C-alpha positions in Angstrom: 307.0 93.5 -49.6 304.3 92.9 -52.4 305.2 92.2 -56.0 301.2 92.5 -57.3 298.1 90.5 -56.6 297.4 86.8 -58.4 295.7 87.3 -61.8 293.3 84.4 -62.6 291.8 84.1 -66.0 293.2 86.8 -67.5 295.0 86.9 -70.6 298.7 88.2 -70.8 300.4 89.0 -73.6 304.5 89.1 -73.8 306.5 90.0 -76.7 309.9 88.7 -77.0 312.4 90.7 -78.8 316.0 89.1 -80.0 317.5 92.3 -82.4 320.9 92.1 -82.7 322.6 95.0 -84.0 326.1 95.1 -85.8 328.5 93.1 -83.9 328.7 89.8 -81.9 325.7 87.7 -81.8 325.0 85.2 -79.1 324.5 81.4 -80.2 322.0 81.0 -77.6 319.0 83.3 -79.0 317.3 80.2 -80.2 317.3 78.1 -77.1 316.5 81.0 -74.7 313.4 82.0 -76.9 312.3 78.0 -76.7 312.6 78.2 -73.0 310.6 81.1 -72.5 308.1 80.3 -74.6 307.9 76.7 -72.7 307.5 79.1 -69.6 304.8 81.3 -71.0 302.7 78.1 -72.1 303.1 76.9 -68.7 301.7 79.9 -67.3 298.9 80.5 -69.8 300.9 83.7 -71.4 300.1 84.7 -74.8 303.6 85.0 -76.4 304.9 86.5 -80.0 308.7 86.7 -81.0 310.1 89.5 -83.1 313.5 90.8 -84.0 312.0 93.6 -86.2 312.2 97.0 -84.5 309.5 98.3 -86.6 307.0 96.3 -84.2 307.4 98.9 -81.8 305.7 101.6 -83.6 302.8 99.3 -84.9 299.6 98.8 -83.4 300.4 95.4 -82.4 302.2 97.1 -79.5 299.0 98.5 -77.8 298.2 94.5 -76.9 301.3 93.5 -75.2 301.5 93.6 -71.1 305.4 93.4 -71.5 308.6 93.2 -73.5 311.7 90.8 -73.0 315.0 91.1 -74.5 316.2 87.8 -75.1 319.8 88.1 -75.6 319.5 91.6 -77.7 322.9 92.9 -78.5 324.2 96.2 -79.7 321.6 98.5 -81.5 318.2 97.3 -80.7 316.2 100.0 -82.4 316.8 101.4 -86.3 315.2 105.4 -85.7 314.3 107.5 -83.2 310.8 106.8 -83.7 311.1 103.5 -82.7 313.2 104.3 -79.3 310.4 106.9 -78.8 307.6 104.2 -79.0 309.8 102.0 -76.7 310.1 104.5 -74.4 306.4 105.3 -74.2 305.4 101.8 -73.7 307.8 101.6 -70.7 306.4 104.6 -69.2 302.8 103.4 -69.8 302.7 100.6 -66.6 304.3 98.0 -69.0 306.7 95.5 -68.2 310.8 95.3 -69.4 312.3 92.4 -69.1 316.1 91.3 -70.1 318.8 88.3 -69.7 322.3 88.5 -70.5 323.6 90.8 -73.4 320.6 92.7 -73.6 322.6 95.0 -71.0 325.0 95.5 -74.1 322.2 97.0 -76.1 321.8 100.4 -77.0 325.2 101.1 -75.6 324.9 104.9 -76.5 321.2 105.5 -75.1 321.6 106.9 -71.0 318.1 106.2 -71.0 318.1 102.5 -71.8 320.8 102.1 -69.5 318.8 103.6 -66.6 316.1 101.1 -67.8 317.7 98.1 -67.5 319.5 99.0 -64.7 323.0 99.7 -66.0 325.1 98.8 -69.5 327.5 96.5 -70.2 331.5 97.1 -69.5 332.9 93.6 -69.5 332.5 90.0 -68.5 335.2 87.4 -66.9 336.1 84.4 -68.6 333.5 81.7 -68.6 333.5 79.6 -65.6 332.0 78.3 -62.8 331.5 80.6 -59.8 329.4 81.0 -57.0 326.0 83.3 -56.5 324.3 84.5 -53.2 320.7 85.2 -53.2 320.2 88.8 -51.8 316.7 88.8 -51.9 314.7 85.8 -51.3 311.1 86.8 -51.2 311.0 87.9 -55.1 309.2 85.4 -57.6 312.7 85.1 -59.3 314.7 84.0 -56.4 312.8 82.5 -53.7 312.9 79.0 -55.8 316.7 79.2 -55.9 319.5 77.9 -52.8 320.8 80.6 -50.9 324.1 79.8 -52.1 324.6 78.4 -55.8 327.2 77.5 -58.3 326.9 78.2 -62.2 328.8 78.2 -65.2 328.5 81.2 -66.9 329.9 84.5 -67.7 329.8 86.8 -65.0 329.0 90.3 -66.4 330.3 93.8 -64.9 328.0 96.5 -65.7 328.5 100.3 -65.2 326.2 103.2 -64.9 324.4 101.3 -62.5 321.1 102.8 -61.8 320.7 103.3 -57.7 317.3 102.7 -57.5 318.0 98.9 -58.7 316.9 96.0 -55.9 319.5 93.5 -56.0 318.2 90.0 -56.3 321.6 88.1 -56.9 325.4 88.8 -56.7 328.2 87.1 -57.6 331.0 86.2 -55.1 334.0 87.3 -56.8 336.3 85.7 -54.5 335.3 82.6 -56.4 335.8 84.3 -60.0 339.3 83.7 -61.5 339.7 87.2 -63.8 343.2 89.0 -63.7 341.4 92.3 -64.4 339.0 92.3 -61.3 341.2 94.7 -59.6 340.7 97.3 -62.4 336.9 96.7 -62.7 335.0 96.6 -60.6 337.6 96.5 -58.1 336.1 96.5 -54.3 333.2 98.6 -55.0 330.6 96.0 -53.8 333.1 94.0 -51.1 334.0 90.8 -53.3 330.6 91.0 -54.9 328.7 92.2 -58.0 325.0 92.6 -58.7 324.0 90.3 -61.5 320.1 90.4 -61.2 318.0 92.8 -60.1 314.4 94.4 -60.4 313.3 98.1 -60.2 310.0 100.0 -61.2 311.1 102.9 -63.6 309.2 105.8 -64.7 305.8 104.1 -64.1 306.8 100.7 -65.3 308.3 97.2 -64.0 312.0 96.3 -64.9 313.8 93.0 -64.2 317.0 91.9 -65.6 319.6 88.8 -64.9 323.0 88.8 -66.7 323.1 85.0 -66.6 322.2 82.7 -69.8 325.4 82.8 -71.7 325.4 79.2 -72.6 322.7 76.9 -74.4 323.3 74.3 -71.6 321.8 76.5 -68.7 318.6 77.1 -70.1 317.8 73.4 -69.6 318.8 74.0 -66.1 315.4 73.6 -63.9 316.7 76.4 -61.2 317.5 78.6 -64.0 314.4 78.1 -65.7 312.6 78.9 -61.9 314.6 82.1 -62.2 313.2 83.3 -65.7 309.9 82.1 -64.7 309.7 84.7 -61.7 310.9 87.1 -63.7 308.1 86.7 -66.0 305.6 86.5 -63.2 306.9 89.7 -61.9 306.9 91.7 -65.1 303.3 90.6 -65.7 301.8 90.4 -62.1 301.1 86.8 -61.8 302.7 86.0 -58.7 302.2 83.2 -56.7 
């Protein structure tokens, strides 16, 4: 399966977006952004950071090849016009990436759920659990071990888009959570998707629910995971 051609000597531009609406705000935002900027510098990607939703209705949006929601949460936009501008951007062959709490953004907007691949329902307590690579051919998983452990929040999303291509799945037999029987129950036979990609309405999408703690961003394998996601979104595969 092809994920795009290698792009050499071509400037790519990324917008990292961190808007949080009213409610819980993660303390990992600065760390996640710093890590993404480091990866962008390594890949030669031009990058800008904003938490202002007005950026989506500005002329600057035309210059970006992708937008990455780095631990956004709750309302990511303030007006209908901003949502429409974001929707047009994604439908115009651009990339949309997101990590962790971004699945809790725009909880009342079904189109956003379909774009991201689902919407946040709940998470298990912070703990160490096992993860399996479902597709090792993708840039964001090819450098990962087939099975590995991570200390994180195991996210459970609802309204999953059936179009998503699952990349990583949590082994629920290793997750200590008294609520597992109520949701997600046995829908995925003791596993649950935690990272995926798809092509949606003309654009490219990549999401990983990992990344709760600041410490995980210092891990090489997690940085490789993020780097591969950016390569896919910006068609910089190797």
